[in-house]
Backbone as JSON Lines, residues from 0, in Angstrom:
{"i":0,"aa":"X","n":[125.76,159.42,92.83],"ca":[124.48,160.07,92.64],"c":[124.42,160.83,91.32]}
{"i":1,"aa":"X","n":[125.59,161.22,90.8],"ca":[125.61,162.02,89.58],"c":[125.93,161.18,88.35]}
{"i":2,"aa":"X","n":[126.03,159.87,88.53],"ca":[126.3,158.98,87.41],"c":[125.06,158.85,86.53]}
{"i":3,"aa":"X","n":[125.3,158.68,85.23],"ca":[124.21,158.47,84.28],"c":[123.91,156.99,84.06]}
{"i":4,"aa":"X","n":[124.61,156.12,84.78],"ca":[124.43,154.68,84.59],"c":[123.0,154.26,84.89]}
{"i":5,"aa":"X","n":[122.39,153.56,83.94],"ca":[120.99,153.14,84.1],"c":[120.79,152.19,85.27]}
{"i":6,"aa":"X","n":[121.81,151.36,85.55],"ca":[121.65,150.4,86.63],"c":[121.58,151.06,88.01]}
{"i":7,"aa":"X","n":[121.92,152.35,88.07],"ca":[121.82,153.07,89.34],"c":[120.51,153.84,89.48]}
{"i":8,"aa":"X","n":[119.64,153.72,88.48],"ca":[118.38,154.46,88.5],"c":[117.53,154.16,89.71]}
{"i":9,"aa":"X","n":[117.4,152.88,90.04],"ca":[116.58,152.48,91.19],"c":[117.2,153.01,92.49]}
{"i":10,"aa":"X","n":[118.51,152.94,92.58],"ca":[119.19,153.43,93.78],"c":[118.97,154.93,93.95]}
{"i":11,"aa":"X","n":[119.15,155.68,92.89],"ca":[118.98,157.14,92.98],"c":[117.55,157.51,93.35]}
{"i":12,"aa":"X","n":[116.6,156.76,92.82],"ca":[115.2,157.0,93.15],"c":[114.94,156.75,94.64]}
{"i":13,"aa":"X","n":[115.46,155.63,95.15],"ca":[115.28,155.3,96.57],"c":[115.97,156.32,97.47]}
{"i":14,"aa":"X","n":[117.15,156.76,97.05],"ca":[117.9,157.74,97.85],"c":[117.13,159.06,97.95]}
{"i":15,"aa":"X","n":[116.54,159.47,96.83],"ca":[115.85,160.77,96.8],"c":[114.61,160.81,97.69]}
{"i":16,"aa":"X","n":[114.01,159.65,97.98],"ca":[112.8,159.65,98.81],"c":[113.07,159.12,100.23]}
{"i":17,"aa":"X","n":[114.33,158.84,100.53],"ca":[114.65,158.29,101.85],"c":[114.61,159.38,102.92]}
{"i":18,"aa":"X","n":[114.41,158.97,104.14],"ca":[114.34,159.87,105.29],"c":[115.76,160.26,105.71]}
{"i":19,"aa":"X","n":[116.11,161.55,105.63],"ca":[117.48,161.96,105.98],"c":[117.85,161.64,107.42]}
{"i":20,"aa":"X","n":[116.87,161.68,108.32],"ca":[117.14,161.35,109.72],"c":[117.51,159.88,109.87]}
{"i":21,"aa":"X","n":[116.82,159.03,109.1],"ca":[117.14,157.6,109.14],"c":[118.54,157.35,108.58]}
{"i":22,"aa":"X","n":[118.86,158.03,107.48],"ca":[120.2,157.9,106.9],"c":[121.26,158.3,107.91]}
{"i":23,"aa":"X","n":[121.05,159.44,108.56],"ca":[122.01,159.92,109.56],"c":[122.16,158.93,110.7]}
{"i":24,"aa":"X","n":[121.05,158.39,111.17],"ca":[121.09,157.44,112.29],"c":[121.89,156.2,111.92]}
{"i":25,"aa":"X","n":[121.65,155.67,110.72],"ca":[122.36,154.46,110.3],"c":[123.84,154.74,110.12]}
{"i":26,"aa":"X","n":[124.18,155.88,109.54],"ca":[125.6,156.23,109.36],"c":[126.27,156.4,110.72]}
{"i":27,"aa":"X","n":[125.59,157.02,111.67],"ca":[126.15,157.16,113.01],"c":[126.33,155.79,113.68]}
{"i":28,"aa":"X","n":[125.35,154.92,113.49],"ca":[125.44,153.57,114.06],"c":[126.63,152.82,113.47]}
{"i":29,"aa":"X","n":[126.81,152.93,112.16],"ca":[127.96,152.3,111.5],"c":[129.27,152.86,112.03]}
{"i":30,"aa":"X","n":[129.33,154.17,112.16],"ca":[130.54,154.83,112.64],"c":[130.89,154.38,114.05]}
{"i":31,"aa":"X","n":[129.89,154.32,114.91],"ca":[130.11,153.91,116.3],"c":[130.53,152.44,116.38]}
{"i":32,"aa":"X","n":[129.9,151.61,115.54],"ca":[130.26,150.2,115.51],"c":[131.71,150.02,115.06]}
{"i":33,"aa":"X","n":[132.09,150.74,113.99],"ca":[133.45,150.64,113.49],"c":[134.48,151.03,114.53]}
{"i":34,"aa":"X","n":[134.21,152.12,115.23],"ca":[135.15,152.59,116.26],"c":[135.24,151.58,117.41]}
{"i":35,"aa":"X","n":[134.09,151.08,117.84],"ca":[134.08,150.1,118.94],"c":[134.77,148.8,118.51]}
{"i":36,"aa":"X","n":[134.5,148.37,117.29],"ca":[135.13,147.15,116.78],"c":[136.64,147.3,116.77]}
{"i":37,"aa":"X","n":[137.1,148.43,116.24],"ca":[138.53,148.68,116.13],"c":[139.2,148.74,117.51]}
{"i":38,"aa":"X","n":[138.53,149.35,118.47],"ca":[139.13,149.56,119.79],"c":[138.93,148.4,120.76]}
{"i":39,"aa":"X","n":[137.79,147.71,120.65],"ca":[137.45,146.7,121.66],"c":[137.45,145.25,121.16]}
{"i":40,"aa":"X","n":[137.25,145.05,119.87],"ca":[137.15,143.69,119.33],"c":[138.43,143.28,118.62]}
{"i":41,"aa":"X","n":[138.92,144.15,117.76],"ca":[140.1,143.83,116.95],"c":[141.36,143.74,117.82]}
{"i":42,"aa":"X","n":[142.03,142.62,117.72],"ca":[143.32,142.43,118.38],"c":[144.32,142.01,117.31]}
{"i":43,"aa":"X","n":[145.25,142.89,116.95],"ca":[146.18,142.55,115.87],"c":[147.0,141.3,116.14]}
{"i":44,"aa":"X","n":[147.13,140.91,117.4],"ca":[147.93,139.73,117.73],"c":[147.17,138.43,117.47]}
{"i":45,"aa":"X","n":[145.84,138.48,117.52],"ca":[145.06,137.24,117.37],"c":[144.12,137.25,116.17]}
{"i":46,"aa":"X","n":[143.98,138.39,115.5],"ca":[143.01,138.53,114.4],"c":[143.18,137.44,113.35]}
{"i":47,"aa":"X","n":[144.42,137.17,112.98],"ca":[144.66,136.22,111.88],"c":[144.52,134.76,112.31]}
{"i":48,"aa":"X","n":[144.14,134.54,113.56],"ca":[143.89,133.17,114.04],"c":[142.45,132.73,113.83]}
{"i":49,"aa":"X","n":[141.6,133.59,113.31],"ca":[140.18,133.26,113.11],"c":[140.05,131.99,112.26]}
{"i":50,"aa":"X","n":[139.16,131.1,112.68],"ca":[138.96,129.82,111.98],"c":[137.63,129.74,111.26]}
{"i":51,"aa":"X","n":[136.64,130.52,111.68],"ca":[135.33,130.51,111.04],"c":[134.76,131.92,111.07]}
{"i":52,"aa":"X","n":[133.72,132.15,110.27],"ca":[133.25,133.52,110.11],"c":[132.77,134.14,111.42]}
{"i":53,"aa":"X","n":[132.25,133.32,112.34],"ca":[131.79,133.87,113.62],"c":[132.93,134.51,114.41]}
{"i":54,"aa":"X","n":[134.15,134.02,114.19],"ca":[135.3,134.55,114.93],"c":[135.58,136.01,114.6]}
{"i":55,"aa":"X","n":[135.15,136.46,113.43],"ca":[135.38,137.86,113.04],"c":[134.37,138.81,113.69]}
{"i":56,"aa":"X","n":[133.27,138.28,114.19],"ca":[132.27,139.04,114.96],"c":[131.71,140.24,114.18]}
{"i":57,"aa":"X","n":[131.22,139.95,112.99],"ca":[130.66,141.0,112.13],"c":[129.17,140.8,111.87]}
{"i":58,"aa":"X","n":[128.49,140.04,112.71],"ca":[127.07,139.75,112.51],"c":[126.22,141.01,112.46]}
{"i":59,"aa":"X","n":[126.57,142.03,113.23],"ca":[125.77,143.25,113.29],"c":[125.64,143.95,111.94]}
{"i":60,"aa":"X","n":[126.59,143.73,111.06],"ca":[126.58,144.43,109.77],"c":[125.35,144.08,108.94]}
{"i":61,"aa":"X","n":[124.69,142.97,109.23],"ca":[123.51,142.58,108.46],"c":[122.2,142.84,109.19]}
{"i":62,"aa":"X","n":[122.23,143.59,110.28],"ca":[121.01,143.87,111.03],"c":[120.33,145.13,110.53]}
{"i":63,"aa":"X","n":[119.07,145.29,110.9],"ca":[118.28,146.45,110.44],"c":[118.85,147.77,110.92]}
{"i":64,"aa":"X","n":[119.46,147.78,112.09],"ca":[120.03,149.02,112.63],"c":[121.15,149.56,111.75]}
{"i":65,"aa":"X","n":[121.7,148.71,110.89],"ca":[122.82,149.08,110.03],"c":[122.38,149.24,108.57]}
{"i":66,"aa":"X","n":[121.09,149.29,108.32],"ca":[120.58,149.22,106.95],"c":[119.47,150.23,106.7]}
{"i":67,"aa":"X","n":[119.51,150.85,105.52],"ca":[118.36,151.6,104.99],"c":[118.05,150.92,103.67]}
{"i":68,"aa":"X","n":[116.99,150.13,103.64],"ca":[116.71,149.29,102.48],"c":[116.62,150.1,101.2]}
{"i":69,"aa":"X","n":[117.36,149.63,100.19],"ca":[117.4,150.3,98.91],"c":[118.41,151.42,98.82]}
{"i":70,"aa":"X","n":[119.0,151.8,99.97],"ca":[119.94,152.93,99.97],"c":[121.27,152.55,100.64]}
{"i":71,"aa":"X","n":[121.22,152.11,101.88],"ca":[122.44,151.68,102.57],"c":[122.33,150.19,102.81]}
{"i":72,"aa":"X","n":[122.86,149.44,101.87],"ca":[122.87,147.98,101.96],"c":[124.3,147.49,102.13]}
{"i":73,"aa":"X","n":[124.5,146.22,101.83],"ca":[125.8,145.59,102.05],"c":[126.97,146.28,101.39]}
{"i":74,"aa":"X","n":[126.8,146.67,100.13],"ca":[127.91,147.3,99.41],"c":[128.27,148.67,99.95]}
{"i":75,"aa":"X","n":[127.27,149.51,100.17],"ca":[127.52,150.88,100.63],"c":[128.13,150.87,102.03]}
{"i":76,"aa":"X","n":[127.54,150.12,102.95],"ca":[128.08,150.16,104.31],"c":[129.46,149.53,104.39]}
{"i":77,"aa":"X","n":[129.72,148.49,103.6],"ca":[131.06,147.9,103.64],"c":[132.08,148.87,103.06]}
{"i":78,"aa":"X","n":[131.68,149.64,102.04],"ca":[132.58,150.65,101.46],"c":[132.91,151.72,102.5]}
{"i":79,"aa":"X","n":[131.89,152.16,103.24],"ca":[132.11,153.17,104.27],"c":[133.1,152.67,105.32]}
{"i":80,"aa":"X","n":[132.91,151.46,105.79],"ca":[133.77,150.91,106.84],"c":[135.18,150.64,106.32]}
{"i":81,"aa":"X","n":[135.26,150.14,105.1],"ca":[136.55,149.83,104.48],"c":[137.4,151.08,104.32]}
{"i":82,"aa":"X","n":[136.78,152.19,103.96],"ca":[137.53,153.43,103.76],"c":[138.17,153.92,105.06]}
{"i":83,"aa":"X","n":[137.54,153.65,106.19],"ca":[138.06,154.11,107.48],"c":[138.95,153.05,108.14]}
{"i":84,"aa":"X","n":[138.55,151.78,108.01],"ca":[139.27,150.68,108.68],"c":[139.63,149.58,107.68]}
{"i":85,"aa":"X","n":[140.59,149.84,106.78],"ca":[140.94,148.83,105.77],"c":[141.7,147.63,106.33]}
{"i":86,"aa":"X","n":[141.97,147.64,107.61],"ca":[142.62,146.49,108.23],"c":[141.63,145.45,108.74]}
{"i":87,"aa":"X","n":[140.35,145.87,108.92],"ca":[139.37,144.94,109.5],"c":[138.09,144.77,108.7]}
{"i":88,"aa":"X","n":[137.8,145.71,107.8],"ca":[136.54,145.65,107.06],"c":[136.81,145.56,105.55]}
{"i":89,"aa":"X","n":[136.66,144.38,104.95],"ca":[136.84,144.27,103.5],"c":[135.7,144.96,102.74]}
{"i":90,"aa":"X","n":[136.01,145.37,101.53],"ca":[135.06,146.09,100.68],"c":[134.23,145.1,99.87]}
{"i":91,"aa":"X","n":[132.94,144.96,100.21],"ca":[132.06,144.05,99.48],"c":[131.47,144.77,98.28]}
{"i":92,"aa":"X","n":[132.33,145.05,97.32],"ca":[131.93,145.77,96.11],"c":[131.27,144.82,95.12]}
{"i":93,"aa":"X","n":[130.69,145.41,94.08],"ca":[130.12,144.58,93.01],"c":[131.21,143.73,92.37]}
{"i":94,"aa":"X","n":[132.36,144.36,92.11],"ca":[133.46,143.62,91.5],"c":[133.91,142.45,92.37]}
{"i":95,"aa":"X","n":[133.9,142.65,93.69],"ca":[134.34,141.59,94.6],"c":[133.42,140.38,94.52]}
{"i":96,"aa":"X","n":[132.12,140.62,94.48],"ca":[131.17,139.5,94.4],"c":[131.31,138.77,93.07]}
{"i":97,"aa":"X","n":[131.44,139.53,91.99],"ca":[131.67,138.89,90.68],"c":[132.95,138.07,90.72]}
{"i":98,"aa":"X","n":[134.0,138.62,91.34],"ca":[135.28,137.92,91.4],"c":[135.15,136.59,92.14]}
{"i":99,"aa":"X","n":[134.38,136.57,93.21],"ca":[134.2,135.31,93.95],"c":[133.53,134.25,93.08]}
{"i":100,"aa":"X","n":[132.63,134.69,92.21],"ca":[132.0,133.76,91.28],"c":[133.04,133.1,90.39]}
{"i":101,"aa":"X","n":[133.99,133.89,89.9],"ca":[135.05,133.34,89.05],"c":[136.04,132.5,89.85]}
{"i":102,"aa":"X","n":[136.38,132.95,91.05],"ca":[137.34,132.21,91.87],"c":[136.81,130.85,92.29]}
{"i":103,"aa":"X","n":[135.5,130.67,92.3],"ca":[134.9,129.37,92.62],"c":[134.53,128.6,91.35]}
{"i":104,"aa":"X","n":[135.09,129.02,90.23],"ca":[134.84,128.37,88.93],"c":[133.36,128.3,88.59]}
{"i":105,"aa":"X","n":[132.61,129.3,89.02],"ca":[131.18,129.42,88.72],"c":[130.36,128.24,89.25]}
{"i":106,"aa":"X","n":[130.85,127.6,90.29],"ca":[130.13,126.45,90.85],"c":[128.81,126.91,91.45]}
{"i":107,"aa":"X","n":[127.83,126.01,91.41],"ca":[126.49,126.38,91.88],"c":[126.29,126.11,93.37]}
{"i":108,"aa":"X","n":[127.01,125.17,93.93],"ca":[126.88,124.8,95.34],"c":[125.44,124.47,95.71]}
{"i":109,"aa":"X","n":[124.68,123.98,94.74],"ca":[123.3,123.57,95.0],"c":[122.3,124.71,95.12]}
{"i":110,"aa":"X","n":[122.7,125.91,94.74],"ca":[121.79,127.06,94.85],"c":[120.75,127.02,93.73]}
{"i":111,"aa":"X","n":[119.52,127.39,94.06],"ca":[118.44,127.37,93.08],"c":[118.69,128.33,91.93]}
{"i":112,"aa":"X","n":[119.38,129.44,92.21],"ca":[119.63,130.43,91.16],"c":[120.97,130.22,90.48]}
{"i":113,"aa":"X","n":[121.57,129.05,90.68],"ca":[122.84,128.66,90.06],"c":[124.08,129.27,90.69]}
{"i":114,"aa":"X","n":[123.94,130.18,91.63],"ca":[125.13,130.75,92.26],"c":[124.77,131.42,93.57]}
{"i":115,"aa":"X","n":[125.66,131.31,94.56],"ca":[125.43,132.06,95.79],"c":[125.9,133.5,95.63]}
{"i":116,"aa":"X","n":[126.7,133.77,94.6],"ca":[127.26,135.1,94.4],"c":[126.48,135.96,93.42]}
{"i":117,"aa":"X","n":[125.72,135.31,92.55],"ca":[124.96,136.05,91.54],"c":[123.48,135.74,91.65]}
{"i":118,"aa":"X","n":[122.67,136.66,91.19],"ca":[121.23,136.43,91.07],"c":[120.95,136.29,89.58]}
{"i":119,"aa":"X","n":[120.58,135.09,89.18],"ca":[120.38,134.77,87.77],"c":[118.91,134.45,87.53]}
{"i":120,"aa":"X","n":[118.3,135.19,86.63],"ca":[116.91,134.94,86.26],"c":[116.87,134.64,84.77]}
{"i":121,"aa":"X","n":[116.84,133.35,84.45],"ca":[116.88,132.93,83.04],"c":[115.63,133.41,82.31]}
{"i":122,"aa":"X","n":[114.48,133.33,82.96],"ca":[113.22,133.73,82.33],"c":[113.21,135.19,81.91]}
{"i":123,"aa":"X","n":[113.76,136.04,82.77],"ca":[113.8,137.48,82.47],"c":[115.14,137.9,81.88]}
{"i":124,"aa":"X","n":[116.02,136.92,81.7],"ca":[117.31,137.13,81.06],"c":[118.13,138.24,81.71]}
{"i":125,"aa":"X","n":[118.34,138.12,83.03],"ca":[119.27,139.05,83.64],"c":[120.09,138.37,84.72]}
{"i":126,"aa":"X","n":[121.28,138.89,84.89],"ca":[122.22,138.4,85.89],"c":[122.81,139.6,86.61]}
{"i":127,"aa":"X","n":[122.86,139.54,87.92],"ca":[123.48,140.62,88.68],"c":[124.14,140.05,89.93]}
{"i":128,"aa":"X","n":[125.05,140.82,90.49],"ca":[125.69,140.37,91.73],"c":[124.65,140.28,92.83]}
{"i":129,"aa":"X","n":[124.85,139.34,93.72],"ca":[123.91,139.13,94.82],"c":[124.12,140.22,95.87]}
{"i":130,"aa":"X","n":[123.35,141.3,95.76],"ca":[123.54,142.41,96.69],"c":[122.94,142.1,98.06]}
{"i":131,"aa":"X","n":[122.36,140.92,98.24],"ca":[121.91,140.47,99.56],"c":[122.96,139.61,100.26]}
{"i":132,"aa":"X","n":[124.11,139.44,99.62],"ca":[125.11,138.51,100.15],"c":[125.52,138.92,101.57]}
{"i":133,"aa":"X","n":[125.48,138.0,102.54],"ca":[125.78,138.36,103.93],"c":[127.21,138.87,104.1]}
{"i":134,"aa":"X","n":[127.32,140.03,104.7],"ca":[128.64,140.63,104.87],"c":[129.56,139.76,105.72]}
{"i":135,"aa":"X","n":[129.02,139.14,106.77],"ca":[129.87,138.34,107.65],"c":[130.52,137.19,106.9]}
{"i":136,"aa":"X","n":[129.8,136.6,105.95],"ca":[130.35,135.5,105.16],"c":[131.34,136.03,104.12]}
{"i":137,"aa":"X","n":[130.97,137.14,103.46],"ca":[131.9,137.75,102.52],"c":[133.2,138.11,103.22]}
{"i":138,"aa":"X","n":[133.1,138.7,104.4],"ca":[134.29,139.13,105.14],"c":[135.19,137.94,105.45]}
{"i":139,"aa":"X","n":[134.59,136.8,105.75],"ca":[135.41,135.62,106.03],"c":[136.11,135.13,104.77]}
{"i":140,"aa":"X","n":[135.42,135.15,103.64],"ca":[136.07,134.77,102.38],"c":[137.21,135.73,102.06]}
{"i":141,"aa":"X","n":[136.97,137.02,102.28],"ca":[138.02,138.02,102.04],"c":[139.21,137.78,102.97]}
{"i":142,"aa":"X","n":[138.91,137.4,104.2],"ca":[139.95,137.09,105.19],"c":[140.78,135.89,104.72]}
{"i":143,"aa":"X","n":[140.11,134.85,104.22],"ca":[140.83,133.67,103.72],"c":[141.68,134.02,102.5]}
{"i":144,"aa":"X","n":[141.15,134.87,101.63],"ca":[141.93,135.31,100.46],"c":[143.14,136.11,100.92]}
{"i":145,"aa":"X","n":[142.94,136.97,101.9],"ca":[144.07,137.74,102.45],"c":[145.18,136.8,102.92]}
{"i":146,"aa":"X","n":[144.82,135.73,103.64],"ca":[145.84,134.82,104.15],"c":[146.6,134.13,103.02]}
{"i":147,"aa":"X","n":[145.9,133.79,101.95],"ca":[146.58,133.2,100.79],"c":[147.55,134.19,100.17]}
{"i":148,"aa":"X","n":[147.11,135.45,100.03],"ca":[147.98,136.49,99.48],"c":[149.16,136.76,100.41]}
{"i":149,"aa":"X","n":[148.89,136.79,101.71],"ca":[149.95,137.0,102.71],"c":[151.02,135.92,102.62]}
{"i":150,"aa":"X","n":[150.57,134.67,102.52],"ca":[151.51,133.55,102.46],"c":[152.34,133.59,101.18]}
{"i":151,"aa":"X","n":[151.69,133.95,100.07],"ca":[152.42,134.06,98.81],"c":[153.41,135.22,98.86]}
{"i":152,"aa":"X","n":[152.99,136.33,99.46],"ca":[153.89,137.48,99.6],"c":[155.11,137.1,100.44]}
{"i":153,"aa":"X","n":[154.9,136.37,101.52],"ca":[156.0,135.92,102.37],"c":[156.96,135.03,101.58]}
{"i":154,"aa":"X","n":[156.38,134.14,100.8],"ca":[157.19,133.23,99.97],"c":[158.05,134.01,98.98]}
{"i":155,"aa":"X","n":[157.52,135.11,98.48],"ca":[158.23,135.91,97.48],"c":[159.07,137.03,98.1]}
{"i":156,"aa":"X","n":[159.04,137.12,99.42],"ca":[159.81,138.16,100.09],"c":[159.19,139.54,99.99]}
{"i":157,"aa":"X","n":[157.88,139.6,99.78],"ca":[157.18,140.88,99.69],"c":[156.52,141.2,101.03]}
{"i":158,"aa":"X","n":[156.28,142.49,101.26],"ca":[155.72,142.93,102.54],"c":[154.29,143.41,102.35]}
{"i":159,"aa":"X","n":[153.39,142.96,103.23],"ca":[152.02,143.46,103.25],"c":[151.8,144.15,104.59]}
{"i":160,"aa":"X","n":[151.46,145.42,104.53],"ca":[151.17,146.19,105.74],"c":[149.78,145.78,106.23]}
{"i":161,"aa":"X","n":[149.7,145.18,107.4],"ca":[148.41,144.68,107.89],"c":[147.42,145.8,108.19]}
{"i":162,"aa":"X","n":[147.89,147.03,108.3],"ca":[146.95,148.15,108.46],"c":[146.1,148.34,107.21]}
{"i":163,"aa":"X","n":[146.57,147.76,106.09],"ca":[145.87,147.89,104.81],"c":[145.62,146.53,104.18]}
{"i":164,"aa":"X","n":[145.43,145.51,105.01],"ca":[145.33,144.14,104.47],"c":[144.21,144.0,103.45]}
{"i":165,"aa":"X","n":[143.09,144.7,103.67],"ca":[141.97,144.51,102.74],"c":[142.06,145.4,101.5]}
{"i":166,"aa":"X","n":[143.01,146.32,101.49],"ca":[143.29,147.06,100.25],"c":[143.9,146.09,99.24]}
{"i":167,"aa":"X","n":[144.78,145.23,99.73],"ca":[145.39,144.2,98.87],"c":[144.31,143.26,98.34]}
{"i":168,"aa":"X","n":[143.42,142.84,99.21],"ca":[142.34,141.93,98.8],"c":[141.43,142.61,97.79]}
{"i":169,"aa":"X","n":[141.08,143.87,98.04],"ca":[140.21,144.6,97.13],"c":[140.85,144.73,95.75]}
{"i":170,"aa":"X","n":[142.14,145.03,95.72],"ca":[142.85,145.14,94.44],"c":[142.88,143.8,93.72]}
{"i":171,"aa":"X","n":[143.1,142.74,94.46],"ca":[143.13,141.4,93.86],"c":[141.77,141.04,93.27]}
{"i":172,"aa":"X","n":[140.7,141.25,94.03],"ca":[139.37,140.91,93.54],"c":[138.98,141.77,92.34]}
{"i":173,"aa":"X","n":[139.38,143.03,92.35],"ca":[139.12,143.9,91.19],"c":[139.86,143.38,89.97]}
{"i":174,"aa":"X","n":[141.1,142.92,90.18],"ca":[141.88,142.36,89.08],"c":[141.18,141.13,88.5]}
{"i":175,"aa":"X","n":[140.72,140.23,89.37],"ca":[140.03,139.02,88.91],"c":[138.81,139.38,88.08]}
{"i":176,"aa":"X","n":[138.01,140.33,88.57],"ca":[136.82,140.74,87.82],"c":[137.22,141.38,86.49]}
{"i":177,"aa":"X","n":[138.27,142.19,86.5],"ca":[138.7,142.86,85.27],"c":[139.19,141.88,84.22]}
{"i":178,"aa":"X","n":[139.8,140.79,84.66],"ca":[140.25,139.75,83.72],"c":[139.06,139.2,82.93]}
{"i":179,"aa":"X","n":[137.9,139.17,83.58],"ca":[136.68,138.63,82.96],"c":[135.73,139.75,82.54]}
{"i":180,"aa":"X","n":[136.27,140.93,82.31],"ca":[135.44,142.11,82.05],"c":[134.51,141.93,80.85]}
{"i":181,"aa":"X","n":[134.97,141.25,79.82],"ca":[134.13,141.08,78.63],"c":[132.84,140.33,78.97]}
{"i":182,"aa":"X","n":[132.98,139.26,79.74],"ca":[131.79,138.48,80.11],"c":[130.9,139.24,81.09]}
{"i":183,"aa":"X","n":[131.5,139.84,82.12],"ca":[130.68,140.56,83.1],"c":[130.0,141.76,82.47]}
{"i":184,"aa":"X","n":[130.69,142.42,81.54],"ca":[130.07,143.56,80.86],"c":[128.85,143.11,80.06]}
{"i":185,"aa":"X","n":[128.97,141.95,79.42],"ca":[127.84,141.42,78.66],"c":[126.66,141.12,79.59]}
{"i":186,"aa":"X","n":[126.95,140.46,80.72],"ca":[125.88,140.11,81.66],"c":[125.26,141.34,82.29]}
{"i":187,"aa":"X","n":[126.09,142.33,82.63],"ca":[125.58,143.57,83.21],"c":[124.77,144.36,82.19]}
{"i":188,"aa":"X","n":[125.13,144.25,80.91],"ca":[124.43,145.01,79.86],"c":[122.97,144.61,79.79]}
{"i":189,"aa":"X","n":[122.65,143.39,80.17],"ca":[121.26,142.96,80.17],"c":[120.44,143.81,81.12]}
{"i":190,"aa":"X","n":[121.05,144.25,82.22],"ca":[120.36,145.11,83.17],"c":[120.3,146.53,82.63]}
{"i":191,"aa":"X","n":[121.41,147.01,82.11],"ca":[121.45,148.38,81.6],"c":[120.46,148.57,80.46]}
{"i":192,"aa":"X","n":[120.24,147.5,79.7],"ca":[119.36,147.61,78.54],"c":[117.9,147.31,78.86]}
{"i":193,"aa":"X","n":[117.54,147.41,80.13],"ca":[116.12,147.28,80.43],"c":[115.76,146.34,81.54]}
{"i":194,"aa":"X","n":[116.76,145.7,82.15],"ca":[116.46,144.82,83.28],"c":[116.22,145.64,84.52]}
{"i":195,"aa":"X","n":[116.53,145.05,85.67],"ca":[116.25,145.75,86.92],"c":[117.39,145.53,87.9]}
{"i":196,"aa":"X","n":[117.34,146.27,88.97],"ca":[118.26,146.04,90.07],"c":[119.58,146.74,89.92]}
{"i":197,"aa":"X","n":[120.55,146.29,90.69],"ca":[121.87,146.9,90.75],"c":[122.89,145.89,90.24]}
{"i":198,"aa":"X","n":[123.55,146.2,89.12],"ca":[124.55,145.3,88.58],"c":[125.78,145.3,89.44]}
């Protein structure tokens, strides 16, 4: 809230006019969901057997009860959950979405905007991370990345504490984005210099 970054201008404006009771309700709903998920859904013995995104049972994260449009969206709520439960909730940060774009070699997958991970508007000359990206799908990709990192760690004789499995994933995705920092900074600068949205 105290950042001078221009790309946060819209967010700060939305936050300042949001209903505090609605914010509190959504945060409480997220908190209760996280606790229930951790206690009733998560089973450390079977968690890593998930085969598809539905198996992770995170559909609720994209519902209206978990959202304050323009203020508590995918990135904010995933950050909140990740900070408390880094074993079950990956952090869907801006860097993570950008990293997925690079990890898929910038493939379009038939998307009209050229990427499922980015929102690209050639006419208005701006590119930003897809802040509408479904958390349940992101979480499954993060889960698959975790398994690749886990297997490589095992091969190298390294230990990953499963209580912090998504801390490893978050660090990896941040590293991938940082490797491409020059390009992402250029693309984000288009927003900072007068575009719109959240980079």
